[in-house]
C-alpha positions as CSV (number, residue, x, y, z in Angstrom):
1,M,-28.3,5.6,-7.0
2,M,-27.7,1.8,-7.2
3,S,-29.3,-0.3,-4.5
4,V,-26.6,-1.6,-2.3
5,N,-26.7,-3.8,0.8
6,Q,-24.4,-1.4,2.7
7,P,-23.4,-3.5,5.7
8,A,-22.7,-6.5,3.5
9,S,-20.7,-4.5,0.9
10,R,-18.7,-2.8,3.6
11,L,-17.9,-6.1,5.2
12,A,-16.7,-7.5,1.9
13,T,-14.5,-4.5,1.2
14,R,-12.9,-4.7,4.6
15,L,-12.2,-8.4,4.2
16,A,-10.7,-7.8,0.8
17,F,-8.4,-5.1,2.1
18,L,-7.5,-7.4,5.1
19,V,-6.5,-10.2,2.7
20,A,-4.4,-8.0,0.5
21,G,-2.4,-6.7,3.5
22,F,-2.2,-10.2,5.1
23,G,-1.0,-11.9,1.9
24,I,1.9,-9.7,1.1
25,A,2.9,-9.5,4.8
26,C,3.1,-13.3,5.0
27,W,5.7,-13.3,2.3
28,A,8.1,-11.0,4.1
29,P,9.3,-13.4,6.8
30,L,9.8,-16.1,4.1
31,V,12.4,-14.2,2.1
32,P,15.5,-15.4,4.1
33,I,14.1,-18.9,4.3
34,V,13.6,-19.1,0.5
35,K,17.0,-17.5,0.0
36,N,18.7,-20.2,2.0
37,Q,16.7,-23.0,0.4
38,L,17.8,-22.0,-3.1
39,N,21.3,-21.0,-2.0
40,I,21.2,-17.7,-3.9
41,D,23.1,-14.5,-3.2
42,E,21.7,-11.0,-2.5
43,G,22.2,-9.8,-6.1
44,L,20.1,-12.7,-7.6
45,L,17.5,-12.3,-4.8
46,G,17.1,-8.7,-5.6
47,L,16.4,-9.5,-9.3
48,L,13.9,-12.1,-8.3
49,L,12.1,-9.8,-5.9
50,L,11.9,-7.3,-8.8
51,C,9.7,-9.9,-10.5
52,L,7.1,-9.3,-7.8
53,G,7.1,-5.6,-8.6
54,V,6.9,-6.2,-12.3
55,G,4.0,-8.6,-11.9
56,S,2.2,-6.0,-9.7
57,I,2.6,-3.1,-12.1
58,F,1.6,-5.1,-15.2
59,S,-1.5,-6.3,-13.3
60,M,-2.4,-2.8,-12.1
61,V,-2.3,-1.4,-15.6
62,M,-4.7,-4.2,-16.8
63,T,-7.1,-4.1,-13.8
64,G,-8.6,-0.7,-14.4
65,F,-9.7,-1.8,-17.9
66,L,-10.9,-5.2,-16.8
67,S,-12.8,-3.8,-13.8
68,S,-14.5,-1.3,-16.1
69,R,-15.6,-4.1,-18.5
70,Y,-16.3,-6.9,-16.1
71,G,-16.7,-5.3,-12.8
72,C,-14.5,-5.4,-9.7
73,K,-15.9,-8.6,-8.2
74,P,-14.2,-11.2,-10.4
75,I,-10.9,-9.3,-10.3
76,I,-11.0,-9.0,-6.5
77,M,-11.7,-12.8,-6.2
78,A,-9.0,-13.7,-8.7
79,G,-6.4,-11.5,-6.9
80,G,-7.4,-12.8,-3.4
81,L,-7.5,-16.5,-4.5
82,G,-4.2,-16.0,-6.4
83,L,-2.4,-14.7,-3.2
84,A,-3.8,-17.6,-1.2
85,L,-2.9,-20.3,-3.8
86,V,0.6,-19.0,-4.8
87,L,1.9,-18.3,-1.2
88,P,2.6,-22.0,-0.4
89,L,4.2,-22.5,-3.8
90,L,6.8,-19.9,-3.0
91,T,8.3,-22.2,-0.3
92,I,8.6,-25.4,-2.5
93,V,10.1,-23.9,-5.7
94,S,13.1,-25.9,-7.0
95,S,15.1,-23.2,-8.8
96,P,15.5,-19.5,-9.0
97,A,13.7,-19.4,-12.4
98,V,10.6,-21.1,-10.9
99,L,10.7,-18.7,-8.0
100,G,10.8,-15.8,-10.5
101,V,7.6,-17.1,-12.2
102,A,5.9,-17.7,-8.9
103,L,6.7,-14.2,-7.7
104,L,5.4,-12.8,-11.0
105,L,2.1,-14.6,-10.3
106,F,2.1,-13.5,-6.7
107,G,2.8,-9.9,-7.7
108,A,0.1,-10.0,-10.4
109,S,-2.4,-11.2,-7.8
110,L,-1.4,-8.5,-5.4
111,G,-1.7,-5.8,-8.1
112,A,-5.1,-7.0,-9.3
113,I,-6.7,-7.0,-5.8
114,D,-5.0,-3.8,-4.8
115,V,-6.5,-1.8,-7.7
116,A,-9.9,-3.6,-7.7
117,I,-10.5,-3.1,-4.0
118,N,-9.9,0.6,-4.3
119,I,-12.3,0.9,-7.2
120,H,-14.8,-1.2,-5.2
121,A,-14.3,1.0,-2.2
122,V,-15.1,4.1,-4.2
123,E,-18.4,2.5,-5.2
124,V,-19.3,1.5,-1.7
125,E,-18.4,4.9,-0.3
126,R,-20.4,6.7,-3.0
127,A,-23.5,4.6,-2.2
128,S,-23.0,5.2,1.5
129,E,-22.7,9.0,1.0
130,K,-20.1,9.3,3.8
131,P,-16.4,8.8,4.0
132,L,-15.3,5.2,4.4
133,M,-12.0,5.1,2.5
134,S,-9.6,5.6,5.4
135,G,-11.2,2.8,7.4
136,F,-10.8,0.5,4.5
137,H,-7.2,1.3,4.1
138,A,-6.7,0.8,7.8
139,L,-7.7,-2.8,7.3
140,F,-4.8,-3.3,4.9
141,S,-2.5,-2.2,7.7
142,V,-4.2,-4.5,10.2
143,G,-3.8,-7.4,7.7
144,G,-0.1,-6.6,7.4
145,F,0.4,-6.8,11.1
146,A,-1.6,-9.9,11.3
147,G,0.1,-11.7,8.4
148,A,3.7,-10.9,9.5
149,G,2.8,-11.7,13.1
150,A,1.1,-15.0,12.3
151,M,3.9,-16.2,10.0
152,T,6.7,-15.1,12.4
153,F,4.9,-16.7,15.4
154,M,4.5,-20.1,13.6
155,L,8.1,-20.1,12.3
156,S,9.3,-19.3,15.8
157,L,7.6,-22.4,17.0
158,H,9.4,-24.4,14.3
159,V,6.1,-25.2,12.4
160,N,7.0,-26.6,9.0
161,V,7.3,-23.7,6.5
162,L,4.9,-25.2,4.0
163,L,2.3,-26.0,6.7
164,A,2.5,-22.4,8.1
165,C,1.8,-21.1,4.5
166,V,-1.1,-23.5,4.0
167,L,-2.7,-22.4,7.3
168,C,-2.3,-18.7,6.4
169,S,-3.7,-19.4,2.9
170,A,-6.7,-21.2,4.4
171,L,-7.5,-18.0,6.4
172,M,-7.3,-16.0,3.3
173,L,-9.5,-18.4,1.3
174,I,-12.2,-18.3,4.1
175,A,-12.2,-14.5,4.1
176,M,-12.5,-14.3,0.3
177,F,-15.4,-16.8,0.2
178,V,-17.2,-14.9,2.9
179,A,-16.7,-11.7,0.9
180,W,-17.6,-13.2,-2.5
181,P,-21.5,-13.0,-2.3
182,R,-21.3,-9.6,-0.7
183,L,-19.1,-7.9,-3.3
184,L,-20.8,-5.5,-5.7
185,S,-21.4,-6.7,-9.2
186,T,-21.5,-3.3,-11.0
187,K,-19.6,-2.8,-14.2
188,Q,-19.4,0.0,-16.8
189,A,-19.7,-0.4,-20.6
190,N,-16.2,0.2,-21.8
191,D,-14.8,-0.2,-25.2
192,G,-11.9,2.1,-24.6
193,P,-8.2,1.5,-24.4
194,I,-6.6,-0.8,-21.8
195,F,-4.6,2.1,-20.3
196,V,-4.9,5.8,-20.6
197,V,-2.1,8.2,-19.7
198,P,-3.3,10.3,-16.7
199,K,-4.2,13.9,-17.6
200,G,-5.7,16.9,-15.9
201,A,-6.7,16.3,-12.3
202,V,-5.8,12.6,-12.6
203,L,-2.2,13.5,-13.5
204,L,-2.0,15.6,-10.4
205,L,-3.6,12.9,-8.3
206,A,-1.1,10.4,-9.6
207,I,1.9,12.6,-8.9
208,L,0.8,13.2,-5.3
209,A,0.2,9.4,-4.9
210,G,3.7,8.8,-6.2
211,I,5.1,11.2,-3.6
212,M,3.2,9.7,-0.7
213,F,4.2,6.2,-1.6
214,L,7.8,7.3,-2.1
215,V,7.7,8.7,1.5
216,E,6.2,5.5,2.8
217,G,8.8,3.4,1.1
218,A,11.6,5.6,2.4
219,M,10.3,5.2,5.9
220,L,10.4,1.4,5.6
221,D,13.8,1.1,4.0
222,W,15.9,4.0,5.3
223,S,14.5,5.3,8.6
224,A,16.4,2.8,10.8
225,L,19.7,3.8,9.1
226,L,19.0,7.5,9.5
227,I,18.5,7.4,13.2
228,T,21.5,5.1,13.8
229,Q,23.8,7.0,11.6
230,T,23.0,10.2,13.5
231,G,23.8,8.5,16.8
232,R,20.3,9.1,18.2
233,I,19.6,5.4,19.0
234,E,21.4,2.1,19.1
235,A,21.3,-0.3,16.2
236,T,19.5,-2.9,18.2
237,Q,16.6,-0.4,18.7
238,S,16.6,1.0,15.2
239,G,13.2,-0.3,14.3
240,I,11.5,2.0,16.8
241,G,11.2,4.8,14.2
242,Y,9.3,2.7,11.6
243,M,7.2,1.1,14.3
244,L,6.0,4.6,15.5
245,F,5.3,5.6,11.8
246,A,3.3,2.4,11.2
247,V,1.3,2.7,14.4
248,A,0.5,6.3,13.6
249,M,-0.6,5.4,10.1
250,T,-3.0,2.7,11.4
251,L,-4.5,5.0,14.2
252,G,-4.8,7.8,11.7
253,R,-6.7,5.7,9.2
254,F,-9.1,4.3,11.8
255,S,-10.1,7.8,12.9
256,G,-9.8,9.3,9.3
257,D,-13.4,8.8,8.2
258,A,-14.8,10.7,11.1
259,I,-12.2,13.5,10.7
260,T,-12.9,13.7,6.9
261,A,-16.6,13.7,7.5
262,K,-16.3,16.7,9.9
263,F,-13.6,18.8,8.2
264,G,-13.5,17.7,4.5
265,D,-10.9,16.5,2.1
266,H,-9.3,19.9,1.8
267,A,-8.5,20.1,5.5
268,V,-7.2,16.5,5.6
269,M,-4.8,17.1,2.7
270,F,-3.7,20.6,3.8
271,W,-3.2,20.0,7.5
272,G,-2.2,16.4,7.0
273,G,0.6,17.5,4.7
274,L,1.8,20.2,7.1
275,I,1.7,17.8,10.0
276,A,3.8,15.3,8.1
277,L,6.2,18.1,7.1
278,S,6.6,19.1,10.7
279,G,7.5,15.5,11.5
280,F,10.4,15.7,9.0
281,V,11.5,19.0,10.6
282,L,11.6,17.4,14.1
283,L,13.3,14.3,12.8
284,L,16.1,16.1,11.0
285,L,16.7,19.2,13.1
286,V,16.1,18.3,16.8
287,P,18.9,16.5,18.5
288,I,16.9,15.4,21.5
289,T,16.2,11.7,20.8
290,I,12.6,11.4,22.2
291,V,11.5,14.6,20.4
292,S,13.2,13.6,17.2
293,L,11.6,10.2,17.2
294,S,8.2,11.8,17.7
295,G,8.7,13.1,14.1
296,F,8.1,9.6,12.8
297,F,4.7,9.6,14.6
298,L,3.8,13.0,13.1
299,I,4.8,11.8,9.6
300,G,2.6,8.8,10.0
301,I,-0.4,10.7,11.4
302,G,-0.2,13.4,8.8
303,A,0.3,11.0,5.9
304,S,-2.3,8.5,7.0
305,N,-5.4,9.9,5.3
306,I,-3.9,11.6,2.3
307,V,-3.8,8.5,0.0
308,P,-7.5,7.6,0.8
309,V,-8.5,11.2,-0.2
310,L,-6.5,10.7,-3.5
311,F,-8.3,7.5,-4.3
312,R,-11.7,9.1,-3.4
313,R,-11.1,12.0,-5.7
314,A,-9.9,9.6,-8.5
315,G,-13.1,7.7,-8.3
316,N,-15.2,10.9,-8.5
317,Q,-13.5,13.0,-11.2
318,T,-14.8,13.2,-14.7
319,F,-11.6,13.6,-16.8
320,M,-11.4,9.8,-17.4
321,S,-13.0,6.5,-16.4
322,P,-12.9,6.2,-12.6
323,A,-11.6,2.7,-12.9
324,L,-8.7,3.7,-15.2
325,A,-8.0,6.7,-12.9
326,V,-7.7,4.5,-9.8
327,A,-5.5,2.1,-11.7
328,A,-3.3,4.9,-12.9
329,I,-2.7,6.4,-9.4
330,S,-2.2,2.9,-8.0
331,T,0.4,2.2,-10.6
332,V,2.3,5.4,-10.1
333,G,2.0,5.0,-6.4
334,Y,3.5,1.5,-6.5
335,A,6.2,2.7,-8.8
336,G,7.0,5.3,-6.0
337,I,7.5,2.5,-3.5
338,L,9.8,0.6,-6.0
339,V,11.8,3.7,-7.1
340,G,11.8,5.6,-3.8
341,P,14.4,3.5,-1.9
342,A,16.7,3.6,-4.8
343,F,16.2,7.4,-5.2
344,V,17.0,7.9,-1.5
345,G,20.1,5.7,-1.7
346,F,21.4,7.5,-4.9
347,V,21.0,11.0,-3.3
348,A,22.5,9.7,0.0
349,D,25.5,8.4,-1.9
350,L,26.0,11.7,-3.6
351,F,25.4,13.9,-0.6
352,S,24.1,12.4,2.7
353,L,21.1,10.5,4.0
354,P,19.7,13.6,5.8
355,I,19.8,15.5,2.5
356,S,17.7,12.7,1.0
357,F,15.1,13.1,3.7
358,W,15.1,16.9,3.2
359,L,14.3,16.2,-0.5
360,L,11.4,14.0,0.6
361,A,10.1,16.8,2.8
362,A,10.4,19.3,-0.1
363,L,8.3,16.9,-2.3
364,L,5.8,16.5,0.5
365,L,5.3,20.3,0.4
366,F,3.3,19.8,-2.9
367,V,0.5,18.1,-0.9
368,P,-0.8,21.1,1.1
369,M,0.0,23.3,-1.9
370,S,-2.2,21.2,-4.1
371,A,-5.0,20.6,-1.6
372,A,-7.3,23.4,-2.9
373,K,-6.9,22.4,-6.6
374,I,-7.6,18.7,-5.8
375,V,-10.9,19.4,-4.1
376,R,-12.1,22.1,-6.5
């Protein structure tokens, strides 16, 4: 086993996850501001936001290959520094075309650090010989809360938008330079292809990741509309559902490593999938508002540690390079976030929004059904 300064490498991994969540969350409050600055409509804004997704997916595909050849450390640093440096540029662009290029770079930075930190986390966890992945992913959520909160707080105080971004970028730069000397420098000799189509166990891992990210994307984009359309809550309080989901996800991940160490990956996937499924049942069938809303919490708790298990298994399988496997499930998972909301909307338009959520529940059923095969 390689010699690893475990406290230092764990700190570096946590900081990198924190920066990734912080960086993307800082962008969210800026969207309406940038829209007004450039005087663009929703249709053009949607196309420009697609640039962020395209940049992320392209970068994710490349990162597995680059991490195998050169190690995770330079890729993590490039991604983190890219997020910090491009964020202020998003507020001073002069045209939609320039914004599109900036979002491509921002998305590429996000995709690079997202895949590389998961590959790095697998190495740190393997050296530690105990579950750490859930705790690492929890730091991404904490970064998201912190980034959105910090940016929103400064903008509410009428701090100049560019200055607010520079301050947030400075925090990211400090975190990345603290992490830099503590990141692992391991790499694999790799003369293989840039991207390998997932197969065997990795294909199943990728499909399950796509399902989990699809569910997460649907919670973000459609949960508020679901509970207001069914008359269970007023529109002004429609964010409660996603808030319960997000809080449960964070709490679940902070406790996930201890739970996984005690009960194992199979139990986490099997019972986590069933708990999330029971959340959908409560949400869609129970008319009592407080009981129905508890479904969001159950979905978040149940789903919280499934994705960390999938990344752990991708890093330890032998069907293909671990770095390429992690990149593959990251790419499919991110595609689930991009395609998921559109899928839900398409089904809702043909049938109804509750039918869309029942389909999500049906897809989620594959998780407990696949648990035994995943850990075999």
